[in-house]
C-alpha positions in Angstrom: 0.0 0.0 0.0 1.4 3.4 -0.9 2.4 6.1 1.6 -0.4 8.3 0.2 -3.1 5.7 1.1 -1.5 5.1 4.5 -1.7 8.9 5.3 -5.2 9.1 3.9 -6.5 6.3 6.1 -4.6 7.7 9.1 -6.4 11.1 8.6 -9.7 9.2 8.3 -9.2 7.4 11.6 -8.0 10.6 13.3 -11.2 12.4 12.1 -13.3 9.5 13.3 -11.8 9.7 16.8 -12.1 13.4 17.0 -15.7 13.3 15.8 -16.5 10.8 18.5 -14.8 12.9 21.1 -16.7 16.1 20.0 -20.1 14.4 20.3 -19.8 14.5 24.0 -20.5 18.0 25.2 -19.2 17.3 28.7 -15.9 16.2 27.2 -15.6 19.4 25.2 -16.4 21.5 28.3 -13.9 19.6 30.4 -11.3 20.0 27.7 -11.3 23.7 28.7 -12.2 23.5 32.4 -9.7 20.8 33.4 -6.6 23.0 32.4 -8.3 26.0 34.1 -8.9 24.1 37.3 -5.4 22.7 37.2 -3.8 26.2 36.9 -6.0 27.8 39.6 -5.6 24.9 42.1 -1.9 24.5 41.7 -1.2 28.2 41.5 -3.0 29.1 44.7 -2.7 25.9 46.8 1.0 25.3 46.4 3.4 27.8 48.2 3.8 30.8 46.1 6.4 32.9 47.9 8.6 33.5 50.9 6.5 36.2 52.5 3.7 36.2 55.0 0.5 38.3 54.8 -2.1 38.7 57.6 -0.7 35.8 59.5 -2.1 35.4 63.0 0.8 35.8 65.4 0.7 36.0 69.2 3.1 38.4 71.0 4.1 37.7 74.6 6.0 40.7 76.2 7.5 39.3 79.5 10.1 42.0 79.7 10.4 43.5 83.3 12.3 46.5 82.3 15.6 47.8 83.7 16.4 51.2 85.3 12.9 52.4 84.6 13.2 51.7 80.9 11.4 48.9 79.0 13.2 47.9 75.8 10.5 45.2 75.4 7.8 47.9 75.0 10.0 49.8 72.5 10.5 46.6 70.5 6.7 46.0 70.5 6.0 49.5 69.3 8.6 49.2 66.6 7.3 45.9 65.5 3.7 47.2 65.4 4.8 50.2 63.3 6.5 47.9 60.7 3.5 45.5 60.7 1.1 48.4 60.1 3.1 49.3 57.1 3.6 45.8 55.7 0.4 43.9 56.9 2.5 40.8 57.6 0.8 39.7 60.8 -2.4 39.9 62.7 -0.9 40.5 66.1 -2.6 39.4 69.4 -1.3 39.2 72.9 -0.3 36.2 74.9 1.0 35.5 78.4 3.9 33.3 77.6 5.1 30.1 75.9 2.3 27.9 77.3 -0.4 30.3 76.2 1.1 30.4 72.7 1.4 26.6 72.6 -2.3 26.3 73.5 -3.3 28.8 70.7 -1.2 26.9 68.2 -2.8 23.6 69.2 -6.2 25.2 68.8 -5.2 26.6 65.3 -5.9 30.2 66.5 -2.4 31.4 65.4 0.4 30.4 63.1 3.3 31.4 65.3 4.3 33.4 68.3 7.0 35.9 69.5 8.3 35.9 73.0 10.2 38.8 74.6 11.9 37.4 77.7 11.9 39.0 81.1 15.6 40.0 81.0 15.4 41.6 77.6 15.9 45.2 78.8 18.6 44.3 81.3 20.6 42.4 78.7 20.5 45.2 76.1 21.3 48.0 78.6 24.3 46.1 80.1 25.9 45.5 76.7 24.6 42.1 76.1 22.4 40.8 73.3 18.6 40.7 73.7 17.1 37.3 72.7 13.8 37.0 70.9 12.1 33.7 70.7 10.1 32.8 67.6 7.6 30.0 68.3 6.7 28.1 65.1 4.0 25.7 64.0 5.8 22.4 63.3 2.6 20.9 61.8 3.0 23.3 58.9 6.7 23.0 57.7 6.3 25.5 54.8 4.8 28.2 57.1 7.4 27.5 59.7 10.3 28.0 57.3 8.6 31.2 56.0 8.1 32.5 59.5 11.7 31.8 60.4 13.1 33.5 57.4 10.8 36.6 57.4 10.8 37.2 61.1 14.6 36.7 61.4 15.0 39.4 58.7 12.5 41.7 60.3 14.1 41.5 63.7 17.6 41.9 62.3 16.4 45.0 60.5 14.9 46.3 63.7 18.1 45.6 65.5 20.1 47.5 62.9 17.8 50.5 63.2 18.1 50.5 67.0 21.9 50.3 66.7 22.1 53.2 64.2 19.9 55.3 66.5 22.1 54.6 69.5 25.3 55.5 67.6 23.7 58.7 66.3 22.4 59.8 69.8 25.3 58.6 72.0 28.3 59.2 69.8 26.9 61.8 67.4 27.7 59.5 64.4 25.6 60.4 61.3 22.8 58.0 60.4 24.5 57.2 57.0 27.9 56.5 58.6 26.4 54.5 61.4 24.4 52.4 59.0 27.6 51.7 56.9 29.5 50.7 60.1 26.9 48.3 61.3 26.0 46.7 58.0 29.0 47.2 55.7 27.7 44.7 53.2 24.5 45.2 51.2 22.9 42.6 49.0 21.2 43.3 45.6 19.2 40.7 43.7 19.0 40.9 39.9 17.4 38.4 37.6 18.5 37.6 34.0 15.1 38.6 32.6 12.8 41.5 33.4 10.0 41.2 35.9 9.5 39.7 39.3 9.4 35.9 39.8 6.1 34.3 40.7 4.9 30.7 41.2 2.6 30.8 38.2 5.6 31.7 36.0 7.4 28.7 37.5 4.6 26.1 37.3 3.0 27.0 34.0 5.7 25.3 31.8 5.5 22.1 33.8 1.7 22.1 33.8 1.7 22.4 30.0 4.0 19.4 29.6 2.2 17.4 32.2 -1.3 18.0 30.7 0.0 17.0 27.2 1.5 13.8 28.8 -1.8 13.1 30.6 -3.9 13.7 27.4 -1.8 11.1 25.5 -1.4 8.5 28.2 -5.1 8.6 29.2 -6.4 9.1 25.6 -4.5 6.2 24.0 -6.0 3.5 26.2 -9.5 4.7 25.4 -8.7 5.1 21.7 -7.2 1.6 21.3 -8.1 -0.7 24.3 -11.7 0.6 24.5 -12.2 -0.3 20.8 -10.8 -3.7 21.5 -13.3 -4.2 24.3 -16.4 -3.1 22.3 -15.2 -4.9 19.1 -15.0 -1.9 16.7 -11.2 -2.4 16.4 -11.9 -5.7 14.7 -13.8 -3.9 12.0 -10.8 -1.7 11.2 -8.4 -4.6 11.2 -10.4 -6.5 8.5 -10.8 -3.3 6.5 -8.3 -2.8 3.5 -6.1 -0.5 5.5 -2.5 -0.8 6.8 -2.1 -1.3 10.5 0.3 1.6 10.5 -2.6 3.8 9.5 -4.5 2.7 12.7 -1.5 3.7 14.9 -1.0 7.0 13.1 -4.6 7.9 13.1 -5.0 7.2 16.8 -1.9 9.0 17.7 -2.8 12.0 15.5 -6.2 12.3 17.3 -4.7 12.2 20.7 -2.0 14.7 19.6 -4.6 17.2 18.6 -6.4 16.8 21.9 -3.1 17.2 23.9 -2.1 20.2 21.8 -5.4 21.9 22.4 -5.2 21.4 26.2 -1.6 22.5 26.2 -2.3 25.7 24.4 -5.4 26.3 26.5 -3.2 26.3 29.6 -0.7 28.6 27.8 -3.4 31.1 27.0 -4.8 30.9 30.5 -1.4 31.4 32.0 -0.8 34.5 29.9 -4.3 36.0 30.0 -5.4 35.3 33.6 -2.2 34.7 35.6 0.2 37.2 34.0 2.8 34.6 32.8 5.2 36.2 30.4 7.0 34.1 27.7 10.5 35.4 27.7 11.7 33.2 24.9 10.5 32.3 21.4 6.9 31.3 21.0 7.8 29.1 18.1 10.3 27.3 20.3 7.5 26.8 22.9 5.3 25.3 20.2 8.1 23.0 19.1 8.7 21.8 22.6 5.0 21.0 23.0 5.1 18.9 19.8 8.3 17.3 21.1 6.6 16.4 24.4 3.8 14.7 22.4 6.3 12.8 20.3 8.3 11.6 23.4 5.2 10.1 25.1 3.4 8.6 22.0 5.6 5.6 21.9 5.3 4.9 25.6 1.5 5.1 25.3 1.4 2.7 22.4 3.8 0.3 24.1 1.6 0.0 27.2 -1.6 -0.3 25.2 -0.1 -3.0 23.0 0.4 -5.5 25.8 -2.7 -4.8 27.9 -5.9 -6.6 26.8 -8.5 -4.4 28.4 -9.0 -0.6 28.8 -9.1 -0.9 32.6 -5.7 -2.6 32.7 -4.2 -0.1 30.3 -5.5 2.8 32.4 -4.2 1.4 35.6 -0.7 0.9 34.1 -0.8 4.5 32.7 -1.8 6.0 36.0 0.9 4.0 37.8 3.5 5.6 35.5 2.0 9.1 35.4 1.8 9.9 39.1 5.5 9.4 39.8 6.4 11.5 36.8 4.1 14.3 37.9 5.7 14.6 41.3 9.3 13.7 40.5 9.8 15.7 37.3 10.0 19.2 38.8 6.6 20.2 37.7 5.5 21.6 41.1 8.8 22.3 42.8 12.5 22.4 41.8 14.4 19.2 41.6 17.1 20.6 43.8 14.7 20.5 46.8 14.4 16.7 46.6 16.9 14.2 48.1 19.8 13.3 45.9 18.5 9.8 45.1 15.1 11.2 44.0 17.0 13.7 41.8 18.9 10.8 40.2 15.6 9.0 39.6 14.1 12.1 38.0 16.8 12.1 35.4 15.3 8.8 34.0 11.9 10.4 33.4 11.2 12.1 30.0 8.8 14.6 31.7 11.8 16.0 33.6 13.5 17.1 30.4 10.3 18.4 28.8 9.6 20.5 31.9 13.2 21.8 32.2 13.4 22.8 28.5 10.0 24.5 28.6 10.9 26.4 31.8 14.2 27.5 30.3 12.5 29.0 27.3 9.5 30.5 28.9 11.0 31.8 32.1 14.7 32.4 31.3 14.3 33.3 27.6 16.7 30.6 26.5 17.3 29.6 22.9 17.5 26.3 21.2 21.2 26.0 22.0 20.5 26.2 25.7 17.9 23.3 25.6 19.8 21.2 23.0 20.6 18.4 25.5 16.9 18.2 26.7 15.7 18.2 23.1 18.1 15.5 22.1 17.1 13.3 25.0 13.4 13.7 24.2 13.9 12.9 20.6 16.0 9.8 21.4 13.5 8.6 24.0 10.6 9.0 21.5 12.5 7.2 18.8 13.4 4.3 21.0 9.9 3.9 22.4 8.3 4.0 18.9 10.9 1.5 17.6 9.8 -0.9 20.4 6.1 -0.1 20.5 5.1 -0.2 16.8 6.2 -3.8 16.1 4.6 -4.9 19.4 1.3 -3.1 18.5 1.3 -4.7 15.0 1.9 -8.1 16.6 -0.8 -7.6 19.2 -3.3 -6.6 16.4 -2.5 -9.8 14.5 -3.5 -12.0 17.4 
């Protein structure tokens, strides 16, 4: 059979599958809603920064003062002034550690600040004044954020107090005092314009993940489902090449995956302010490459499973580890080293990394050449294994 007839029959099968899909209004609606729900849930549920806002915090001022002065009261006033400006916390009062502990256990607060009773004495006798930050260990992310933000705030307050003391006591100018106390100043600068946000980070991974899910859930239905109901037998006895069946099914699922991928891309840009720093053509190419890299795996699994239910279970077993180990939701560097090594065996890792480099960092093709080469190689190997197995399975 000529190549022209193989392609013609492939397009016919693709059109048949897409027409069947379009007959279900719920499917068409979910084609749009699923990516929207995915972006909204992941973007707002997962941690999106290292700042706190309107966080309930209890303040226990146990300072007894020293020489008729209360540095604890001054600290509290200074903290309230900063909080009124930034809106970091919803401050309430507490008697001490036990009171803060009870409020944490009752979920009334997310943390506490304790000013000890010897705070003024230590400061006024040339010693350091210790501040205790009580954290909620049932919420590790909030605890880490509280530790980082509050340490920075208290350090800044300490610097302001020291500058004021030098200025009043030794008549050192505010600028000079600030340079003496904090001789080093840090400046952060990104390689692309704009402020980083979690949507910008997660959108590339979500695009690749949804494309993967569309293929790996669509192929079992497209092939195994037709095995179950007997319609695949009709195509097998028809005068068409078995390669046309594979191509047609793959093309239909590719269209579906591409649509969902671009829906997420448009939602990310239009609703969540994601900016594509790199080439949009390169982004489209990477979406197509992601489709190619997973097609063979989907065909391979479908070829050795006899029922749709079995194929779906195998697909889900493979998909979930890839979703959480491929850097879609958080950087690979945050995982243990052995998980990072495992992630390097997953194709979704390279698709996500390449897409993120292009969309977030504005990288070109040369910067993602390694990831592209790995995805192409993986796709070719999977297809080389899957196509003969599929043909053999169809002949049984």
